[in-house]
N, C-alpha and C positions, 0 to 999 in steps of 0.2 A: 358212875354215879350220874344220874339224870337230874335235871330240874324237877324238883317235886314240891318245893315249898319255898316261897319267899316272903319274907316279912319284913316291914319296916317298923321301926320302934321310934317313936317321935310323938309330941304332943300334937293335936290336930293344928294344922295351919294351912294356908293355900299353898305352900310349896310342897309339902309331902301329899297333898290332895293329888296335885298335877304330876308327882312322883309315880304314882301307881299307875297313871295311865302310859306313862313313859315306858317303864318297865313291861307291861303288858304288851304294848308297842315292839318292843326290842323283842321278848320272847315269840310274838307271833311273826315277826319277820325272819327269825331265826329257823322257826318252825316252816314258814314258807320257801326259804332257801333250801331246807331239807326236803322239802315234801312230805312233811310229817305235821300231825297236831302236837303240840307239848302240852300235857295235861298237867297242872300244878295249881296247889293251893296259894293264896294270896291273903296274908294277914297285916292288918294295920294294928300294931300293939300301941294304945296311948298311955300306958302307964310305964314310966320310966324306972320304976323299982327294981327290974331285974336286971338291970345294966351291969351293976357292980360284979353280978355273979358271970357274967360274960368278958370280965375286963375292960368295959369300956365306961369312961367319965360320963354322967349325965349331961355334961357341958358339950358332947359331941355328937349330937344328933342332927340330923337322923342317922339311926344306925341300920344298915341294910344286911340281912341275914340271908344267905341261900343254903337250903337245906340244914338249918339250924347253927350255920358257920358263920362268923361275922366277917363280913367281904369289905364292906365300907363303912367309915364313921366320920361324920362330920360333913363336909364339902364333899357333895356327890358328881363325880365326873362320868357324865354319860357314856363317853366313849371306854372307859376304863371298864365300867360296869357292863357294857356289851362285850368287851372282850372277856370278860370274866364268865358271863352268861355263855358265850360261845365255848370256851376251853370246858366248862362244866358240861355242855351238851356232847362235847366229842369225848370225853371220857366215858360218858354214859353210853 
């Protein structure tokens, strides 16, 4: 599996707006380290209505999905997120 889609589910706020840039920077740095370009889709879903279907409490935003799988919810640890992106990239 490769990194194909990254989605943040959260109501618009400055924290989530900055999170998109951080995620793009992480993926770009993984691509540079591997001398490739990682092409992916980024989505910021601002409606929380579908969170119950993902098994996530709406109070645990932001929720980050990678390839439609919930990877982080609530507090976003950027180092943990980087490790997860690296692991998914190695699998792909």
